[in-house]
C-alpha positions as a printed NumPy array, in Angstrom:
array([[ -0.146, -16.224, -43.617],
       [ -0.289, -19.221, -40.936],
       [ -3.465, -19.4  , -38.965],
       [ -2.235, -21.257, -36.068],
       [  0.944, -19.8  , -34.206],
       [  2.607, -21.625, -31.599],
       [  5.159, -20.284, -29.037],
       [  6.695, -20.924, -25.547],
       [  9.342, -23.479, -26.459],
       [ 12.793, -23.162, -24.856],
       [ 15.393, -25.592, -23.409],
       [ 14.9  , -26.661, -19.682],
       [ 16.472, -29.089, -17.509],
       [ 14.705, -32.285, -16.715],
       [ 12.091, -31.665, -13.976],
       [ 11.18 , -28.494, -15.131],
       [  8.275, -26.852, -16.404],
       [  7.217, -25.028, -19.622],
       [  3.923, -23.748, -21.036],
       [  3.272, -23.679, -24.79 ],
       [  0.736, -21.296, -26.237],
       [ -1.05 , -21.736, -29.576],
       [ -2.907, -18.697, -31.084],
       [ -5.347, -20.05 , -33.894],
       [ -7.936, -16.686, -34.713],
       [-11.342, -17.657, -35.097],
       [-10.945, -21.111, -33.51 ],
       [-13.394, -20.632, -30.963],
       [-16.323, -18.937, -32.927],
       [-15.494, -21.606, -35.595],
       [-15.788, -24.447, -32.945],
       [-12.614, -25.908, -33.638],
       [-11.244, -28.552, -31.371],
       [ -7.448, -28.213, -30.499],
       [ -4.781, -30.544, -30.534],
       [ -1.322, -30.669, -29.552],
       [  1.294, -33.188, -31.241],
       [  4.891, -33.619, -30.72 ],
       [  7.647, -34.917, -33.185],
       [ 11.107, -35.891, -32.053],
       [ 13.721, -36.19 , -34.429],
       [ 13.683, -39.465, -36.326],
       [ 10.279, -40.132, -34.866],
       [  6.8  , -39.956, -36.145],
       [  4.414, -37.272, -35.029],
       [  2.686, -38.132, -31.57 ],
       [ -0.423, -36.758, -30.414],
       [  0.09 , -35.323, -26.767],
       [ -3.298, -33.618, -25.768],
       [ -6.754, -32.217, -27.122],
       [ -9.48 , -30.097, -25.804],
       [-12.792, -30.271, -27.403],
       [-15.133, -27.385, -28.363],
       [-16.996, -28.168, -25.093],
       [-13.645, -28.105, -22.822],
       [-13.09 , -31.417, -22.585],
       [ -9.211, -32.602, -22.19 ],
       [ -7.597, -35.693, -23.349],
       [ -4.233, -36.771, -22.989],
       [ -1.703, -39.664, -24.131],
       [ -1.001, -41.647, -21.279],
       [  2.459, -41.008, -20.71 ],
       [  1.767, -37.181, -20.036],
       [ -1.449, -37.76 , -17.723],
       [ -0.989, -35.98 , -14.483],
       [  1.779, -33.995, -15.567],
       [  0.531, -32.087, -18.634],
       [ -2.705, -29.803, -18.41 ],
       [ -4.317, -28.25 , -21.921],
       [ -6.539, -25.411, -21.516],
       [ -7.908, -22.584, -23.55 ],
       [ -8.926, -18.874, -23.567],
       [-11.784, -18.45 , -25.827],
       [-11.417, -14.408, -25.623],
       [ -7.936, -14.828, -26.79 ],
       [ -8.301, -17.706, -28.999],
       [ -5.387, -19.235, -27.521],
       [ -4.755, -22.757, -26.406],
       [ -2.269, -23.348, -23.563],
       [ -0.154, -26.626, -22.79 ],
       [  1.108, -26.554, -19.528],
       [  3.915, -29.168, -19.313],
       [  5.386, -30.081, -15.574],
       [  7.999, -32.557, -14.779],
       [  9.47 , -32.827, -18.282],
       [ 11.51 , -35.736, -19.251],
       [ 14.552, -35.882, -21.889],
       [ 12.363, -37.919, -23.957],
       [ 10.345, -35.228, -24.34 ],
       [ 12.444, -33.152, -26.378],
       [ 10.524, -32.604, -29.626],
       [  9.059, -30.007, -31.835],
       [  5.543, -29.501, -30.446],
       [  2.872, -28.522, -33.345],
       [ -0.629, -27.409, -32.643],
       [ -3.672, -28.305, -34.919],
       [ -6.962, -27.094, -35.191],
       [ -9.554, -29.75 , -36.269],
       [-13.063, -29.493, -37.249],
       [-15.221, -28.398, -40.166],
       [-14.791, -25.439, -42.578],
       [-12.681, -23.012, -41.713],
       [-11.237, -25.4  , -39.051],
       [ -9.478, -27.207, -41.618],
       [ -7.608, -24.193, -43.35 ],
       [ -4.12 , -23.722, -42.741],
       [ -4.657, -25.926, -39.535],
       [ -1.133, -26.784, -38.652],
       [  1.36 , -24.398, -36.856],
       [  5.247, -24.38 , -37.71 ],
       [  5.676, -25.71 , -34.402],
       [  7.939, -24.894, -31.18 ],
       [ 10.902, -26.594, -30.113],
       [ 11.268, -27.972, -26.644],
       [ 14.444, -29.351, -25.314],
       [ 14.81 , -31.2  , -22.018],
       [ 18.286, -31.771, -20.831],
       [ 19.248, -34.405, -18.26 ]])
C-alpha cells in the first residue's frame, strides 16, 4: 500500500495549465513537509517545489511565478498548480513527504506523467 498517491497529470500543449494533486493520509497530523519532484526521461530527478509544515512554499528558480504549491490540511492533499507549461517540463512528477517518524514510511508516490507538446 502506497502512502503517497499523485494524480492530475496529462498531455497538454505549451502554455497550458495543469493541477497535480498528492494525497498522503496523515501528513498533516504527522507534521510532514511535502515536496514535488520531476524526472524527465534520461535525466536525474529534480526538486520542483516544497511546502513546509507551516505552509511556507519554495520553488526551483525555473518555475517561480508559474507554479504554485498549496495544501488542504483537511484532505491531507497537496497541490501543484502549473501554469504556462513548457515542453521541457515533460516529466514524471513525484510527490514526497519528509520529516520524522511516519513521514518517512513509504514516502514516495509512483508519480504522474505530464507531457507538454509544442
